[in-house]
N, C-alpha and C positions, 0 to 999 in steps of 0.2 A: 071634914074639910077635904084633908089629902086622902087619896086613895094608896093603897099599898105601891103601887106604880109610880105615884108622885113622890114618895119618900125614898123610894130607889133612886129616882132622878136625882133628887136633892143631894142624896149622900154621893152620887157619882160625880156632880158638878163640885161639891165641897172637896172630895177627894183630889179630882184633876187641879182644882187650884191650889190647894196645899201641898200637893207631891212635890213641886221643884223645892220648895222651903225645907220639907222634910228630909229629902235627898242630901240638899246642902248641909243641913244640920248634922246628919249621921255621918257625911264626910269630914266635916270639922271636927267630930269627937274621934274619929278614927286617926286624921293626921294632924290635929292641932294647929292647922294652916288658917290664921285669922282671915285670909281674904276671902275663905268659903263661909264664913259665919254669916247666916242671914240676919241683917240690919243689925250687926253687933260689931262692925269695923271700928275700931280706936287707933288713934296714933301710938297710945303705950302699946299695944297689942302687937301693931306691927313692928315697933322698935323691938320690942322683946323677941319675935319671931325672926327679924334680921339681925342676929346678934352676931354680927362679923366685926371685924376691927374697924374702928372709926375711920372715915374717909379722911385723908388730908391731901393739900398739895405739899409735894417736895420738889425744890428747884436744885437741881445738881448743876453746880457751876465749876466748869473745867477751866482753869485760868492759868496763864504762863507768868510763873514767879520771876523771870527775868525782866520782862517788859512791863507786867501790870502789878509790880508789888505796892505800889502807891494808889492805884485806882481801884482795887479790889474791894476794900471797905467801903470807899462812898458807893460803888457799884451794887453790892449787895444790900446795903442800906436803902439805895433807891429802889433796889428790887422789891424789899419789904414793905416799902411805901407805896408802891403801886398796887400790892395786895390789900394793904391797910385800906387805901383809898376805895378799893372796891368791897371793902367788909368781909374780906375772906383771909382765914389764918394760912400762913405758909411757912414751911421750915425750910432753910437753905443750907444746903452741903457744899463744901468746897473742896475741891481735889485739884491739886498741883499737876499741872501737866506741862512741863519744860518742852519749849520748842514748838509749840501749838497755840493756836488763837484760842481767845475766849469765848467759850459758848456755853448756853444754858439749855440744859434738858428738863421739861416739866413732867413729874409723875404724879397722876391723879388715880388712886387705886392701880388698876391693871392697865390704865391707858400711859401712853407715853407720848409726848408732844416734844419734838425737835430733833436734833440740836439746832439752837438759833444762835447766830452769832451776836455779840454784845450789842452791836447797834440795832438788831431787830428784835431784841428780847421783849419789847413792850407788846409785840405782835404775840408773843407766847404768853403774856400774861392774859390778854383777852381771851385767847383760845383755851388756856388753862381755867379760867373763872368760868367760862362757858361750860366747859365738859365737867366742872365741879358742881354746878348749878343743877345739871342734868340728874346727878345723883342725890345732891343736898337740897331741900327746900329753902328758898329764901327765908331767911330769918331765924334758921335753925342752927345756922354755924358758928355760935359764939366760941371764942377761942378759950 
């Protein structure tokens, strides 16, 4: 059927086709990087590989206790409600800054958005949710 040359040609073609997969598999065993595992990427393997701290949104609210004492609780509740309506968890931290206007800074991992004045805080909510969604796939961010 095949001559000796035909078998060599067949072996060369199989080797050329299988070489990228073999190299990726060897690289996976050396580095344990699941993105290099041929045909074997799973969400569980990626989450285990990316074992950093969980991503969260932290809203730092700097407020003036002299002028905003009665307004700060409804404001923080509205801020929490805005994130809840988007389906994203948020942690609100208050910082009393006498003599300054109320501002909000959003921290999403290493990203910082703001400061936003209190009347523009909703613009920061939209931007913070978008930044959060860039790192956390939709539907996997249950609080």
